[in-house]
C-alpha positions as CSV (number, residue, x, y, z in Angstrom):
1,X,5.4,72.3,57.8
2,X,2.3,71.7,60.0
3,X,1.2,75.1,58.5
4,X,1.2,73.5,55.0
5,X,-1.3,70.9,56.3
6,X,-3.4,73.5,58.0
7,X,-3.5,75.6,54.9
8,X,-4.5,72.7,52.7
9,X,-7.6,72.0,54.7
10,X,-9.8,74.7,53.2
11,X,-8.6,73.7,49.7
12,X,-9.6,70.0,50.4
13,X,-13.0,71.2,51.6
14,X,-13.4,73.4,48.5
15,X,-12.5,70.5,46.2
16,X,-15.0,68.3,47.9
17,X,-17.7,70.9,47.7
18,X,-16.9,71.3,44.0
19,X,-17.4,67.5,43.8
20,X,-13.9,66.9,42.5
21,X,-13.2,63.5,44.1
22,X,-9.8,62.8,42.6
23,X,-8.3,66.2,43.3
24,X,-9.6,66.0,46.8
25,X,-7.9,62.6,47.3
26,X,-4.7,63.8,45.7
27,X,-4.5,66.9,47.8
28,X,-5.3,64.9,51.0
29,X,-2.6,62.4,50.2
30,X,0.0,65.1,49.4
31,X,-0.8,67.0,52.6
32,X,-0.2,63.8,54.6
33,X,3.1,63.2,52.8
34,X,4.3,66.6,54.2
35,X,3.8,65.0,57.6
36,X,6.5,62.5,56.9
37,X,8.7,65.2,55.5
38,X,8.0,67.4,58.5
39,X,9.1,64.6,60.9
40,X,12.3,64.1,59.0
41,X,13.1,67.8,58.9
42,X,12.3,68.2,62.6
43,X,14.6,65.3,63.6
44,X,17.4,66.3,61.2
45,X,17.6,69.9,62.2
46,X,16.5,69.4,65.9
47,X,13.4,71.5,65.5
48,X,11.2,69.7,68.1
49,X,9.8,72.4,70.3
50,X,6.7,71.7,72.4
51,X,4.8,74.4,70.4
52,X,5.8,72.8,67.1
53,X,4.8,69.4,68.4
54,X,1.4,70.8,69.5
55,X,0.9,72.4,66.1
56,X,1.8,69.2,64.4
57,X,-0.8,67.3,66.4
58,X,-3.5,69.9,65.6
59,X,-2.6,69.7,61.9
60,X,-2.8,65.9,62.0
61,X,-6.1,65.8,63.7
62,X,-7.6,68.6,61.5
63,X,-6.4,67.0,58.3
64,X,-7.7,63.5,59.3
65,X,-11.0,65.1,60.2
66,X,-11.2,66.9,56.9
67,X,-10.3,63.6,55.1
68,X,-13.1,61.9,57.0
69,X,-15.6,64.6,56.1
70,X,-14.6,64.3,52.4
71,X,-15.1,60.5,52.8
72,X,-18.6,61.1,54.2
73,X,-19.4,63.5,51.4
74,X,-18.3,61.1,48.6
75,X,-19.3,57.8,50.3
76,X,-22.5,58.8,52.2
77,X,-24.3,55.5,51.6
78,X,-21.3,53.5,52.9
79,X,-21.2,55.7,56.0
80,X,-24.9,55.3,56.7
81,X,-24.6,51.6,56.3
82,X,-21.8,51.5,58.9
83,X,-23.1,54.3,61.2
84,X,-23.2,52.1,64.3
85,X,-19.5,51.1,64.2
86,X,-18.4,54.6,63.3
87,X,-20.5,56.0,66.1
88,X,-19.0,53.7,68.6
89,X,-15.5,54.6,67.6
90,X,-16.4,58.3,67.5
91,X,-17.9,58.1,71.0
92,X,-14.7,56.4,72.3
93,X,-12.6,59.1,70.7
94,X,-14.7,61.8,72.3
95,X,-14.4,60.0,75.6
96,X,-10.6,60.0,75.1
97,X,-10.5,63.8,74.5
98,X,-12.8,64.6,77.4
99,X,-10.8,62.3,79.7
100,X,-7.5,63.9,78.6
101,X,-8.9,67.5,79.0
102,X,-10.2,66.7,82.5
103,X,-6.9,65.0,83.5
104,X,-4.3,67.2,81.8
105,X,-6.1,70.3,80.7
106,X,-5.3,69.5,77.1
107,X,-5.8,66.7,74.6
108,X,-3.5,63.7,74.6
109,X,-0.9,63.3,71.9
110,X,1.4,60.5,73.1
111,X,2.6,59.7,69.6
112,X,2.7,56.0,70.4
113,X,3.6,53.5,67.7
114,X,0.0,52.5,67.6
115,X,-1.1,56.1,67.1
116,X,1.3,56.6,64.2
117,X,0.3,53.3,62.6
118,X,-3.4,54.1,63.0
119,X,-2.9,57.5,61.4
120,X,-1.2,55.9,58.4
121,X,-3.8,53.2,58.0
122,X,-6.6,55.8,58.3
123,X,-5.0,58.0,55.7
124,X,-4.4,55.1,53.3
125,X,-8.1,53.9,53.8
126,X,-9.5,57.4,53.2
127,X,-7.2,58.0,50.2
128,X,-7.9,54.6,48.6
129,X,-11.7,55.1,49.2
130,X,-11.6,58.6,47.6
131,X,-9.7,57.4,44.6
132,X,-11.7,54.2,44.1
133,X,-14.3,53.0,46.6
134,X,-14.2,51.7,50.2
135,X,-13.3,48.0,50.6
136,X,-15.2,46.3,53.4
137,X,-12.2,44.2,54.7
138,X,-10.0,47.3,54.6
139,X,-12.7,49.2,56.5
140,X,-12.9,46.6,59.2
141,X,-9.1,46.5,59.5
142,X,-9.0,50.3,59.8
143,X,-11.7,50.2,62.4
144,X,-9.9,47.6,64.4
145,X,-6.6,49.5,64.3
146,X,-8.4,52.7,65.3
147,X,-10.2,51.0,68.1
148,X,-7.0,49.5,69.4
149,X,-5.2,52.8,69.3
150,X,-8.1,54.7,71.0
151,X,-8.4,52.2,73.8
152,X,-4.6,52.4,74.2
153,X,-4.8,56.2,74.6
154,X,-7.6,55.9,77.1
155,X,-5.5,53.4,79.1
156,X,-2.5,55.7,79.0
157,X,-4.6,58.6,80.3
158,X,-5.9,56.4,83.1
159,X,-2.3,55.3,83.9
160,X,-0.6,58.7,84.1
161,X,-1.9,61.4,86.4
162,X,0.5,63.9,84.9
163,X,1.0,64.3,81.2
164,X,4.1,62.1,80.3
165,X,4.7,63.4,76.8
166,X,5.7,60.9,74.1
167,X,5.3,57.2,74.9
168,X,6.2,54.4,72.5
169,X,3.7,51.8,73.6
170,X,0.9,51.3,76.1
171,X,2.3,47.8,76.7
172,X,5.8,49.2,77.6
173,X,4.1,51.7,79.9
174,X,2.1,49.0,81.7
175,X,5.2,46.8,82.0
176,X,7.2,49.7,83.4
177,X,4.4,50.5,85.9
178,X,4.3,46.8,86.9
179,X,8.1,46.5,87.2
180,X,8.4,49.6,89.4
181,X,5.4,49.0,91.6
182,X,7.2,46.4,93.7
183,X,4.1,44.3,94.3
184,X,4.3,41.2,92.0
185,X,2.3,38.8,94.1
186,X,-0.2,36.6,92.3
């Protein structure tokens, strides 16, 4: 099913170029719904190979990027108004990618609870903004969740010299590192 999301990307781009805001929003939303279906099918039929997980991560990143580009296209004035906060988050995201590439030779996709939550919040924000218009409080909430998630990923990359795979939480990882370190002096 990641293939469905990847195939939908040029169609989302085409609909945005054709200035069809609602069709763009609808296809973006439907494409992300296949992600939930994909996870269910993968767990039910035990189809969780590393290659499929990697393709799923690429599809998720690509689809979110395309959704953001559509958001920029339709809400250019809003984006220009908030360019500083968007630039800071983008710079941190690029730092995360570069750090992971340097450390692991590939991008990180820990699939933490925070990462999954951030993806859902970002998708809802983009979809809502494409159907209607961006709400400032929702924008700041989305930025906060995204910042928290990105800083968490950077922390995990710093914490693990070798790629650990899926991790539920940066906090559990820090706790486990502390618990197993043996040095608990204050």
